[in-house]
TIDRENBA-399438 format. One record per residue: residue number from 1; chain; x, y, z of N, C-alpha, C in turn. Coordinates in steps of 0.02 Angstrom, whole numbers. Last residue first. Example, Ala and Ser with C-alpha at 12.3 -4.5 7.8 and 13.67 -1.06 7.14 Angstrom:
residues 2
   seq   mol      n_u      n_v      n_w     ca_u     ca_v     ca_w      c_u      c_v      c_w
     2     A      642     -112      354      684      -53      357      645        2      394
     1     A      660     -284      390      615     -225      390      660     -165      390
***
This chain:
residues 402
   seq   mol      n_u      n_v      n_w     ca_u     ca_v     ca_w      c_u      c_v      c_w
   402     A       35      156    -2517       65       95    -2548       32       78    -2613
   401     A      -16      259    -2449       12      275    -2515       45      214    -2547
   400     A      -64      201    -2334     -109      242    -2374      -83      252    -2444
   399     A       45      140    -2274       -9       97    -2302      -54      137    -2349
   398     A      114      254    -2237      146      206    -2284       93      160    -2315
   397     A       28      307    -2144       40      344    -2207       69      296    -2260
   396     A       40      215    -2043      -25      222    -2077      -18      259    -2142
   395     A      175      234    -2008      152      168    -2031       86      174    -2069
   394     A      176      373    -1969      218      348    -2025      194      281    -2052
   393     A       75      377    -1859       66      410    -1924      110      383    -1979
   392     A      102      327    -1734       71      282    -1784       69      311    -1854
   391     A      149      430    -1658      195      375    -1673      168      327    -1725
   390     A       36      508    -1641       88      532    -1686      136      476    -1705
   389     A      -36      437    -1545      -62      440    -1614       -8      461    -1663
   388     A       53      455    -1435       33      389    -1458        9      389    -1530
   387     A       63      594    -1421      123      555    -1437      105      486    -1465
   386     A      -71      626    -1387      -40      653    -1448       21      612    -1469
   385     A      -84      555    -1267     -128      540    -1323      -96      563    -1389
   384     A       14      620    -1189       17      547    -1201      -24      527    -1262
   383     A      -34      751    -1188       31      736    -1218       38      662    -1234
   382     A     -155      733    -1119     -156      758    -1188      -90      743    -1223
   381     A     -108      690     -994     -148      645    -1035     -148      667    -1108
   380     A      -40      804     -950       -4      741     -956      -41      693    -1002
   379     A     -147      895     -946      -90      907     -991      -51      843    -1003
   378     A     -225      834     -847     -252      842     -915     -197      855     -966
   377     A     -138      842     -737     -161      777     -762     -187      781     -832
   376     A     -126      981     -722      -67      941     -736      -86      873     -765
   375     A     -258     1016     -692     -227     1042     -753     -166     1001     -772
   374     A     -274      944     -570     -319      933     -627     -285      955     -692
   373     A     -176      999     -490     -173      927     -506     -216      911     -567
   372     A     -228     1129     -483     -162     1118     -512     -154     1045     -533
   371     A     -347     1106     -417     -350     1129     -486     -282     1122     -521
   370     A     -295     1060     -292     -341     1019     -331     -342     1040     -405
   369     A     -216     1168     -247     -185     1103     -260     -229     1061     -306
   368     A     -317     1265     -234     -260     1278     -278     -225     1213     -297
   367     A     -397     1207     -139     -424     1214     -206     -368     1228     -257
   366     A     -308     1214      -29     -332     1150      -53     -359     1154     -124
   365     A     -284     1355      -15     -229     1307      -25     -254     1243      -57
   364     A     -415     1403        1     -372     1430      -52     -315     1382      -68
   363     A     -454     1334      115     -488     1321       51     -446     1346       -7
   362     A     -373     1392      212     -365     1320      197     -396     1303      129
   361     A     -425     1523      210     -353     1511      195     -342     1438      175
   360     A     -557     1498      245     -542     1527      179     -469     1517      160
   359     A     -542     1444      375     -573     1405      322     -554     1432      253
   358     A     -487     1553      444     -448     1492      438     -475     1449      380
   357     A     -597     1641      435     -532     1661      407     -489     1598      395
   356     A     -692     1567      502     -704     1582      431     -640     1604      398
   355     A     -641     1560      633     -646     1499      592     -654     1515      518
   354     A     -652     1688      684     -585     1659      676     -588     1600      627
   353     A     -791     1699      682     -751     1748      645     -681     1722      634
   352     A     -824     1593      768     -844     1589      697     -803     1638      655
   351     A     -776     1643      890     -746     1583      861     -762     1577      786
   350     A     -863     1752      909     -790     1762      905     -757     1703      870
   349     A     -989     1688      912     -975     1739      862     -899     1748      853
   348     A     -972     1605     1025     -985     1575      959     -969     1624      903
   347     A     -958     1704     1123     -903     1658     1110     -911     1625     1041
   346     A    -1083     1764     1119    -1024     1804     1100     -964     1760     1085
   345     A    -1161     1656     1167    -1172     1682     1099    -1111     1721     1076
   344     A    -1109     1644     1297    -1106     1587     1251    -1113     1611     1178
   343     A    -1142     1768     1351    -1072     1749     1346    -1063     1692     1295
   342     A    -1280     1756     1347    -1247     1810     1309    -1174     1793     1298
   341     A    -1297     1650     1435    -1319     1643     1366    -1286     1695     1321
   340     A    -1249     1708     1553    -1215     1650     1526    -1233     1639     1452
   339     A    -1344     1807     1570    -1275     1827     1561    -1234     1769     1530
   338     A    -1455     1725     1592    -1454     1771     1535    -1383     1793     1519
   337     A    -1422     1660     1710    -1432     1620     1649    -1428     1663     1587
   336     A    -1419     1771     1795    -1358     1731     1785    -1362     1690     1721
   335     A    -1553     1809     1786    -1501     1855     1763    -1435     1819     1750
   334     A    -1614     1699     1844    -1627     1714     1773    -1574     1761     1745
   333     A    -1567     1711     1975    -1553     1650     1936    -1560     1663     1861
   332     A    -1622     1835     2008    -1550     1827     2008    -1529     1765     1967
   331     A    -1760     1806     1999    -1731     1857     1955    -1655     1848     1950
   330     A    -1776     1712     2100    -1790     1692     2030    -1757     1741     1981
   329     A    -1746     1796     2210    -1705     1736     2197    -1714     1713     2124
   328     A    -1850     1888     2200    -1781     1911     2194    -1734     1853     2177
   327     A    -1960     1805     2224    -1953     1837     2158    -1882     1862     2147
   326     A    -1938     1770     2357    -1939     1718     2306    -1927     1747     2237
   325     A    -1949     1899     2414    -1888     1859     2421    -1882     1805     2368
   324     A    -2082     1937     2382    -2024     1975     2356    -1960     1933     2358
   323     A    -2195     1883     2432    -2162     1844     2379    -2100     1878     2351
   322     A    -2261     1968     2512    -2217     1919     2546    -2181     1874     2496
   321     A    -2259     2136     2445    -2283     2067     2447    -2234     2021     2482
   320     A    -2261     2274     2434    -2231     2241     2493    -2257     2170     2502
   319     A    -2294     2336     2321    -2351     2312     2362    -2328     2277     2426
   318     A    -2167     2361     2273    -2212     2417     2287    -2269     2397     2332
   317     A    -2121     2231     2254    -2088     2273     2304    -2131     2333     2322
   316     A    -2204     2189     2151    -2207     2155     2216    -2175     2196     2271
   315     A    -2160     2274     2049    -2229     2276     2072    -2236     2245     2142
   314     A    -2028     2232     2033    -2042     2301     2054    -2113     2307     2081
   313     A    -2050     2101     1987    -2017     2111     2051    -2030     2182     2077
   312     A    -2108     2127     1863    -2148     2092     1913    -2118     2102     1983
   311     A    -1999     2183     1799    -2060     2223     1808    -2103     2193     1863
   310     A    -1913     2073     1802    -1893     2135     1836    -1954     2179     1849
   309     A    -1980     1983     1722    -1968     1966     1793    -1951     2029     1833
   308     A    -1970     2050     1600    -2036     2038     1630    -2030     2022     1704
   307     A    -1832     2046     1583    -1866     2111     1588    -1934     2103     1621
   306     A    -1814     1909     1572    -1785     1944     1629    -1817     2013     1639
   305     A    -1874     1882     1450    -1903     1854     1511    -1877     1890     1573
   304     A    -1781     1946     1367    -1851     1969     1369    -1885     1944     1433
   303     A    -1666     1871     1391    -1665     1943     1405    -1736     1970     1411
   302     A    -1710     1746     1346    -1694     1754     1417    -1692     1828     1436
   301     A    -1727     1774     1210    -1784     1751     1250    -1771     1760     1324
   300     A    -1597     1809     1170    -1652     1858     1165    -1711     1839     1210
   299     A    -1528     1689     1194    -1506     1750     1227    -1563     1801     1227
   298     A    -1596     1604     1107    -1598     1591     1179    -1578     1653     1218
   297     A    -1562     1662      985    -1632     1660     1006    -1637     1649     1081
   296     A    -1422     1639      986    -1449     1708      983    -1521     1710     1007
   295     A    -1416     1500      987    -1387     1537     1043    -1414     1608     1045
   294     A    -1475     1473      862    -1507     1449      924    -1482     1487      984
   293     A    -1380     1532      777    -1450     1557      778    -1486     1535      841
   292     A    -1271     1450      805    -1267     1521      820    -1337     1551      824
   291     A    -1317     1330      753    -1303     1335      825    -1299     1407      847
   290     A    -1322     1368      618    -1384     1349      652    -1376     1352      728
   289     A    -1187     1384      595    -1230     1443      590    -1298     1430      624
   288     A    -1150     1251      604    -1126     1297      655    -1167     1361      655
   287     A    -1211     1207      487    -1232     1178      551    -1211     1223      608
   286     A    -1138     1279      393    -1209     1294      401    -1236     1265      467
   285     A    -1016     1213      406    -1021     1284      424    -1094     1303      436
   284     A    -1054     1090      355    -1033     1094      425    -1036     1167      449
   283     A    -1076     1126      223    -1133     1103      263    -1117     1103      337
   282     A     -945     1152      188     -992     1208      191    -1054     1189      230
   281     A     -896     1022      189     -869     1070      237     -916     1130      244
   280     A     -963      964       80     -979      941      148     -955      991      200
   279     A     -895     1036      -18     -968     1041      -14     -991     1020       56
   278     A     -769      988        6     -783     1057       24     -858     1073       22
   277     A     -781      858      -41     -764      868       29     -780      940       51
   276     A     -801      881     -176     -856      852     -137     -844      864      -62
   275     A     -672      927     -207     -730      971     -217     -789      947     -175
   274     A     -596      811     -177     -586      873     -140     -643      922     -147
   273     A     -659      722     -277     -666      711     -205     -650      773     -163
   272     A     -617      778     -403     -688      774     -384     -697      766     -308
   271     A     -471      776     -381     -509      834     -404     -582      831     -382
   270     A     -411      660     -338     -375      723     -327     -413      785     -348
   269     A     -497      553     -369     -468      559     -302     -440      628     -288
   268     A     -538      577     -505     -586      564     -452     -557      580     -383
   267     A     -417      588     -569     -464      644     -572     -515      637     -516
   266     A     -366      460     -551     -331      518     -521     -377      578     -517
   265     A     -461      390     -627     -455      377     -555     -420      435     -520
   264     A     -435      444     -753     -502      451     -724     -500      440     -649
   263     A     -305      399     -772     -316      471     -764     -385      485     -734
   262     A     -333      263     -788     -290      285     -733     -301      359     -719
   261     A     -409      268     -904     -439      241     -843     -399      263     -782
   260     A     -313      320     -992     -375      358     -978     -408      333     -914
   259     A     -218      217     -994     -199      284     -970     -261      325     -952
   258     A     -294      114    -1051     -268      106     -983     -249      175     -954
   257     A     -315      170    -1176     -372      155    -1134     -350      148    -1061
   256     A     -189      171    -1229     -219      235    -1212     -280      225    -1167
   255     A     -177       34    -1251     -131       67    -1205     -159      134    -1182
   254     A     -277       16    -1347     -283      -18    -1282     -237       14    -1230
   253     A     -223       92    -1451     -289      110    -1423     -298       79    -1354
   252     A     -106       23    -1477     -102       92    -1452     -168      112    -1420
   251     A     -161      -97    -1526     -119      -98    -1466     -114      -28    -1435
   250     A     -227      -51    -1642     -264      -82    -1587     -226      -81    -1522
   249     A     -117       -7    -1716     -170       40    -1699     -211       13    -1639
   248     A      -50     -127    -1733      -18      -74    -1694      -69      -22    -1671
   247     A     -144     -191    -1814     -127     -221    -1748      -95     -168    -1703
   246     A     -142     -109    -1925     -203     -114    -1886     -190     -142    -1816
   245     A      -10     -133    -1967      -31      -64    -1950      -94      -66    -1907
   244     A      -13     -270    -1994       31     -245    -1941       10     -175    -1919
   243     A     -103     -270    -2102     -120     -306    -2040      -79     -282    -1981
   242     A      -31     -200    -2197      -93     -171    -2171     -113     -205    -2105
   241     A       79     -292    -2210       89     -220    -2197       26     -190    -2164
   240     A       16     -427    -2225       69     -410    -2177       72     -336    -2160
   239     A     -166     -424    -2241      -98     -442    -2260      -47     -414    -2211
   238     A     -296     -458    -2117     -264     -424    -2174     -194     -451    -2188
   237     A     -345     -514    -2004     -375     -536    -2067     -339     -508    -2129
   236     A     -283     -452    -1899     -269     -523    -1908     -297     -549    -1974
   235     A     -340     -326    -1902     -271     -334    -1926     -254     -407    -1939
   234     A     -461     -353    -1841     -461     -333    -1912     -391     -344    -1942
   233     A     -416     -376    -1713     -449     -431    -1749     -450     -417    -1825
   232     A     -369     -247    -1686     -322     -303    -1686     -352     -364    -1722
   231     A     -488     -173    -1689     -435     -159    -1737     -385     -216    -1742
   230     A     -558     -229    -1579     -585     -236    -1647     -531     -225    -1699
   229     A     -474     -187    -1474     -486     -259    -1486     -510     -271    -1557
   228     A     -488      -47    -1489     -423      -79    -1495     -429     -154    -1509
   227     A     -623      -26    -1460     -598      -13    -1527     -531      -48    -1540
   226     A     -621      -58    -1324     -663      -98    -1370     -639      -89    -1442
   225     A     -534       43    -1279     -518      -28    -1267     -557      -72    -1316
   224     A     -604      157    -1315     -539      144    -1346     -518       71    -1337
   223     A     -715      141    -1229     -725      142    -1302     -660      128    -1339
   222     A     -654      153    -1105     -687       90    -1123     -696       86    -1198
   221     A     -610      287    -1114     -561      233    -1104     -591      166    -1124
   220     A     -731      352    -1124     -685      355    -1180     -633      300    -1175
   219     A     -781      321     -997     -818      298    -1056     -772      299    -1117
   218     A     -687      385     -916     -697      313     -911     -731      285     -973
   217     A     -702      518     -954     -637      485     -962     -645      409     -961
   216     A     -836      538     -916     -817      543     -987     -750      508    -1000
   215     A     -828      526     -777     -869      480     -815     -849      479     -889
   214     A     -749      638     -748     -725      570     -730     -762      518     -772
   213     A     -836      737     -793     -770      729     -825     -742      660     -811
   212     A     -942      722     -705     -953      708     -776     -887      699     -814
   211     A     -879      763     -587     -905      694     -593     -915      675     -666
   210     A     -861      896     -620     -802      854     -610     -821      780     -615
   209     A     -992      938     -619     -958      935     -684     -893      895     -679
   208     A    -1017      928     -481    -1059      892     -529    -1024      884     -596
   207     A     -924     1017     -429     -917      946     -415     -958      903     -463
   206     A     -978     1138     -475     -912     1117     -498     -902     1042     -487
   205     A    -1098     1137     -403    -1100     1138     -476    -1033     1114     -505
   204     A    -1050     1141     -272    -1091     1084     -293    -1094     1079     -369
   203     A     -987     1265     -275     -947     1205     -264     -985     1143     -287
   202     A    -1098     1348     -292    -1046     1347     -344    -1002     1285     -337
   201     A    -1174     1324     -175    -1203     1313     -242    -1149     1305     -295
   200     A    -1082     1360      -74    -1109     1292      -77    -1137     1277     -146
   199     A    -1064     1496     -103    -1008     1450     -108    -1033     1378     -114
   198     A    -1192     1546      -72    -1167     1550     -140    -1110     1500     -152
   197     A    -1192     1520       66    -1243     1488       23    -1222     1490      -50
   196     A    -1083     1599      107    -1084     1528      121    -1133     1492       75
   195     A    -1121     1730       68    -1060     1699       41    -1062     1623       48
   194     A    -1233     1748      150    -1241     1749       77    -1181     1715       44
   193     A    -1172     1745      275    -1221     1694      258    -1231     1690      182
   192     A    -1091     1861      263    -1060     1796      273    -1109     1740      253
   191     A    -1188     1959      254    -1142     1950      198    -1108     1881      202
   190     A    -1245     1945      380    -1286     1932      321    -1243     1920      260
   189     A    -1139     1989      457    -1158     1918      461    -1203     1899      402
   188     A    -1139     2123      422    -1080     2083      408    -1097     2009      409
   187     A    -1269     2166      468    -1251     2168      397    -1191     2123      379
   186     A    -1375     2092      574    -1304     2110      571    -1282     2108      499
   185     A    -1487     2043      664    -1488     2096      614    -1418     2126      611
   184     A    -1535     1875      695    -1486     1930      701    -1497     1981      646
   183     A    -1706     1835      735    -1645     1827      696    -1599     1887      705
   182     A    -1843     1749      788    -1793     1798      811    -1728     1785      773
   181     A    -1997     1736      701    -1932     1707      717    -1881     1761      735
   180     A    -2145     1785      784    -2098     1799      731    -2030     1769      749
   179     A    -2297     1708      819    -2229     1720      842    -2184     1731      782
   178     A    -2415     1706      755    -2416     1714      828    -2346     1731      854
   177     A    -2421     1677      622    -2408     1745      641    -2409     1758      716
   176     A    -2433     1549      580    -2495     1584      595    -2485     1656      618
   175     A    -2296     1514      572    -2338     1515      511    -2402     1556      522
   174     A    -2258     1518      708    -2226     1562      659    -2270     1571      597
   173     A    -2340     1419      763    -2343     1487      789    -2314     1537      739
   172     A    -2296     1307      692    -2365     1330      684    -2371     1402      707
   171     A    -2166     1292      743    -2175     1307      672    -2245     1335      660
   170     A    -2197     1260      876    -2158     1320      862    -2167     1341      789
   169     A    -2265     1140      861    -2300     1197      891    -2264     1262      874
   168     A    -2163     1061      809    -2223     1072      770    -2261     1133      795
   167     A    -2074     1060      918    -2053     1089      855    -2114     1107      812
   166     A    -2154      996     1014    -2129     1063     1027    -2109     1099      962
   165     A    -2172      873      951    -2230      915      965    -2209      987      977
   164     A    -2040      824      949    -2073      838      885    -2135      883      895
   163     A    -2018      810     1088    -1976      854     1048    -2011      874      984
   162     A    -2116      716     1121    -2121      783     1150    -2079      833     1110
   161     A    -2070      605     1051    -2136      633     1034    -2142      704     1061
   160     A    -1948      582     1120    -1949      601     1049    -2015      634     1029
   159     A    -1994      543     1244    -1955      604     1238    -1955      629     1167
   158     A    -2059      423     1210    -2098      477     1239    -2062      544     1234
   157     A    -1950      345     1162    -2003      366     1117    -2044      424     1144
   156     A    -1792      405     1229    -1851      363     1233    -1905      389     1187
   155     A    -1656      441     1115    -1699      456     1171    -1758      407     1172
   154     A    -1582      428     1005    -1575      375     1055    -1615      390     1118
   153     A    -1595      536      926    -1624      475      900    -1613      415      947
   152     A    -1526      635      999    -1599      640      990    -1630      575      968
   151     A    -1401      548     1100    -1424      597     1051    -1499      593     1041
   150     A    -1322      484     1197    -1393      500     1210    -1417      556     1163
   149     A    -1207      349     1201    -1229      412     1172    -1304      422     1183
   148     A    -1165      227     1243    -1187      274     1295    -1216      338     1266
   147     A    -1116      161     1134    -1181      139     1160    -1209      186     1213
   146     A     -991      220     1120    -1042      231     1068    -1112      214     1094
   145     A     -928      168     1233     -940      241     1228     -994      256     1176
   144     A     -919       33     1198     -957       52     1256     -975      127     1254
   143     A     -834       42     1088     -901       14     1079     -946       34     1137
   142     A     -719       91     1150     -753      132     1099     -825      107     1089
   141     A     -686      -17     1233     -703       48     1262     -741       91     1212
   140     A     -657     -114     1137     -712     -125     1184     -734      -59     1216
   139     A     -544      -61     1072     -607      -68     1035     -667      -77     1082
   138     A     -456       60     1176     -463       -4     1143     -533      -10     1112
   137     A     -403      231     1142     -443      181     1177     -447      116     1139
   136     A     -333      325     1060     -297      281     1106     -337      223     1136
   135     A     -406      409      980     -341      388      955     -306      336      998
   134     A     -520      434     1058     -527      404      991     -461      375      967
   133     A     -462      500     1167     -496      436     1176     -500      398     1110
   132     A     -416      615     1104     -368      570     1137     -398      501     1147
   131     A     -540      668     1066     -491      649     1015     -440      601     1044
   130     A     -595      694     1192     -627      644     1149     -581      622     1092
   129     A     -517      797     1237     -511      732     1271     -542      676     1229
   128     A     -440      909     1124     -500      874     1147     -485      807     1181
   127     A     -341      977     1066     -337      971     1139     -395      930     1167
   126     A     -375      990      935     -322      942      950     -314      931     1025
   125     A     -466     1095      934     -492     1026      931     -438      975      949
   124     A     -379     1207      935     -424     1193      991     -447     1120      992
   123     A     -298     1202      821     -267     1220      884     -313     1209      945
   122     A     -301     1064      713     -339     1123      738     -316     1139      809
   121     A     -244      947      676     -206     1008      661     -241     1071      684
   120     A     -337      850      710     -272      848      743     -231      911      732
   119     A     -439      883      619     -450      890      691     -384      895      727
   118     A     -375      850      502     -400      918      511     -413      933      585
   117     A     -355      715      522     -297      760      522     -317      833      527
   116     A     -483      662      513     -449      658      577     -387      704      579
   115     A     -514      696      375     -556      715      431     -516      717      497
   114     A     -415      630      299     -420      704      298     -458      729      359
   113     A     -451      499      331     -384      523      347     -383      600      349
   112     A     -577      494      275     -570      486      348     -502      511      372
   111     A     -543      505      140     -585      557      171     -580      554      247
   110     A     -470      386      120     -438      451      110     -477      506      144
   109     A     -571      291      147     -510      293      188     -476      361      182
   108     A     -663      320       43     -683      327      113     -621      333      158
   107     A     -584      287      -68     -610      355      -60     -629      369       12
   106     A     -565      151      -41     -508      196      -41     -529      269      -35
   105     A     -697      105      -51     -660       96       12     -600      143       15
   104     A     -726      134     -185     -763      168     -131     -725      163      -65
   103     A     -634       48     -249     -629      120     -259     -666      158     -203
   102     A     -675      -79     -211     -607      -57     -193     -602       20     -198
   101     A     -839      -89     -139     -796      -88     -197     -728      -58     -176
   100     A     -933      -93      -40     -871     -128      -28     -827     -133      -91
    99     A    -1039      -17      -89    -1015       -6      -21     -947      -38       -7
    98     A    -1095      -42     -210    -1037        2     -210    -1003        6     -142
    97     A    -1203     -123     -180    -1152     -151     -223    -1089     -108     -227
    96     A    -1287      -41      -99    -1251      -97      -70    -1193     -121     -114
    95     A    -1296      128      -89    -1302       73     -137    -1257       16     -114
    94     A    -1266      226       -3    -1334      200        2    -1344      139      -43
    93     A    -1123      249       90    -1149      230       24    -1218      199       33
    92     A    -1113      392      198    -1118      320      189    -1144      306      118
    91     A    -1002      531      166    -1067      500      175    -1062      424      172
    90     A     -861      586      265     -890      563      202     -957      528      216
    89     A     -877      723      383     -863      653      368     -891      636      299
    88     A     -803      887      409     -856      841      389     -831      770      379
    87     A     -741      971      557     -730      942      490     -784      890      473
    86     A     -833     1100      632     -809     1031      640     -800     1000      570
    85     A     -799     1255      663     -821     1217      604     -792     1147      610
    84     A     -853     1315      820     -799     1286      780     -829     1248      721
    83     A     -968     1348      885     -932     1402      851     -875     1378      809
    82     A     -948     1231     1014     -994     1275      978     -955     1333      948
    81     A     -895     1094     1052     -858     1152     1025     -903     1195      982
    80     A     -981      990     1092     -940     1025     1142     -908     1090     1117
    79     A    -1047      938      983    -1085      953     1043    -1046      999     1090
    78     A     -946      914      893     -998      962      875    -1037      984      937
    77     A     -875      814      961     -844      879      950     -896      933      934
    76     A     -969      710      956     -946      735     1021     -915      805     1013
    75     A     -982      689      818    -1039      711      857    -1019      741      924
    74     A     -850      645      783     -879      706      753     -937      733      795
    73     A     -842      527      861     -795      583      872     -825      648      845
    72     A     -945      450      803     -946      465      875     -902      526      889
    71     A     -897      437      673     -959      474      685     -963      495      757
    70     A     -788      355      699     -775      422      673     -838      467      683
    69     A     -858      242      737     -814      275      785     -798      346      764
    68     A     -921      203      620     -963      229      674     -922      261      730
    67     A     -812      152      545     -843      216      526     -884      245      583
    66     A     -688       89      662     -737       81      608     -772      148      598
    65     A     -517       57      709     -579       96      712     -624       79      653
    64     A     -384        5      807     -429      -14      752     -494       24      762
    63     A     -227       88      840     -293       63      860     -332       45      797
    62     A      -69      121      898     -106       94      841     -172       65      867
    61     A       42      248      947      -15      206      965      -50      185      901
    60     A      191      321     1010      155      289      954       99      244      981
    59     A      236      382     1127      253      413     1063      216      383     1003
    58     A       97      377     1247      164      362     1224      176      392     1155
    57     A      -23      430     1290        5      373     1326       77      357     1306
    56     A      -31      611     1299      -42      547     1266       -2      492     1301
    55     A        9      727     1359      -53      697     1383      -70      631     1349
    54     A      123      772     1290      131      738     1355       68      703     1380
    53     A      150      741     1121      107      775     1168      110      738     1235
    52     A      219      685     1020      258      698     1081      217      739     1131
    51     A      157      550      915      153      616      947      203      623     1004
    50     A       65      459      801      133      472      826      134      543      853
    49     A      -56      338      770      -42      404      798       30      407      822
    48     A     -154      255      654      -87      259      684      -74      330      706
    47     A     -284      150      633     -269      221      645     -204      225      685
    46     A     -349       42      518     -294       49      566     -278      123      573
    45     A     -522        7      504     -463       44      483     -411       43      539
    44     A     -653      -99      439     -613      -74      494     -550      -40      466
    43     A     -813     -101      370     -742      -93      357     -708      -67      420
    42     A     -939     -231      387     -915     -162      393     -840     -161      378
    41     A    -1090     -330      388    -1021     -317      365    -1003     -243      373
    40     A    -1219     -357      415    -1176     -344      473    -1104     -327      452
    39     A    -1278     -393      298    -1294     -326      324    -1250     -307      384
    38     A    -1142     -499      250    -1210     -475      241    -1220     -405      267
    37     A    -1012     -518      377    -1047     -536      314    -1116     -505      311
    36     A     -850     -462      441     -920     -481      444     -949     -497      376
    35     A     -744     -335      371     -758     -385      424     -832     -401      424
    34     A     -619     -274      265     -689     -292      272     -697     -347      325
    33     A     -502     -150      304     -515     -222      300     -590     -234      310
    32     A     -381      -26      263     -452      -44      270     -463     -119      259
    31     A     -246       37      296     -263      -34      297     -337      -49      308
    30     A     -257      195      388     -230      149      338     -265       81      341
    29     A     -236      356      432     -289      305      429     -271      259      372
    28     A     -123      439      541     -138      412      474     -190      357      480
    27     A      -59      582      623     -110      529      620     -117      504      548
    26     A       42      669      733       38      641      666      -10      581      666
    25     A       79      802      814       26      751      820       13      726      750
    24     A      210      887      900      181      859      839      129      807      857
    23     A      304     1027      957      252      976      969      224      950      903
    22     A      480     1043      934      413     1065      915      362     1010      930
    21     A      605     1003      950      567     1010     1012      495     1032      998
    20     A      677      882      844      644      946      852      605      945      916
    19     A      744      777      743      764      806      807      735      876      814
    18     A      620      670      674      665      726      665      681      758      732
    17     A      527      573      693      595      555      711      643      615      706
    16     A      408      620      644      415      617      717      486      601      739
    15     A      417      733      511      435      667      535      442      667      610
    14     A      283      818      437      339      820      483      354      750      508
    13     A      188      921      334      216      854      343      278      860      386
    12     A       76     1037      416      129     1019      368      156      950      383
    11     A      -11     1064      515      -40     1044      452       12     1025      400
    10     A       36     1083      639       32     1143      598        1     1128      530
     9     A       43      956      690      -10     1000      715      -16     1063      674
     8     A       81      861      538       94      884      606       38      929      629
     7     A       33      716      448       31      789      457       45      807      529
     6     A      101      598      339       77      614      406       84      688      418
     5     A       57      505      193       92      561      225       61      575      292
     4     A       65      329      171       23      387      184       66      443      216
     3     A      127      231       42      141      262      107      100      324      115
     2     A       21      114      -35       60      175      -41       68      207       28
     1     A       42      -60        0        0        0        0       44       63        0
***
């Protein structure tokens, strides 16, 4: 298997053996293996960690992980690090016959490697206790941790019904005009939202056409292979000079077919997949924007409730009610909750501002590499095709004028 590059905490390739006092956290996802049969089948991966971080168990650790473990890590980080753009995971294949194809498995492995290295190179996420658990815990511990999760789809049916009723009631109130949705009125944030939605559309369109390019390369490669076989059979029926020319034409066509199939694979892995990954990354940004909207609404609702509590407290104090003490206690609790909500919202805003700068810098680098690889591959393929056909011209010309 091709040696996987390992990334340091700065995102650059660094050897753990190099004499340096710089901290490093190098992770690689390798050796996918199919385990189990039928619907119970899954792919396991070897996750290798090399680090000099003192909080880790040692300089090197190798663990076995499956896709659901990566989901566990993503969900834990999303829950704990509000305002951070959590790196996206590749989707599951909905089509059974593709789920265990060699190409799909390699695409999944590459995407998981990118996912975990983005976390390991993030100055906040790399400090996560959940990341340390993911990179070091044994398989039994990971299975136990996954089973402890209490996300929305693992709640009791009664809890789920209440959640859906609350959501339905909230939507009805908005639709009927009983309640207007509380949203930020911030011109800069509106510009950011517009940018994110536009970026998602343009990336999705580029990825769609990249998929078509891959498909076209494969179809042309298959057509050349079929044509090459036919030309060689035709050559076998002809005389020496013409037969040899046809056989050479067939051989060149088949050789070019192999080059096209290889280039199609490179195009898929180095161009279409990075574009698809950034479509997923934008969806992660939108999820963080949703968390920001929730934090803003909660802040506004608590601030409004606190005002009402304050008015009620003033009334009780004027009437010298015996409920003043209780009301003061409720007001103080609400004020503390309101201040905490404001602090939470401001933290999300600050982190998002930092994250969008980091995202744009990373996107510029990654897209630059992807488009450079695309152009280089196309130039390489065009030269190969031109050289192959050019080498046949003297023989074909000789037959033409014989």
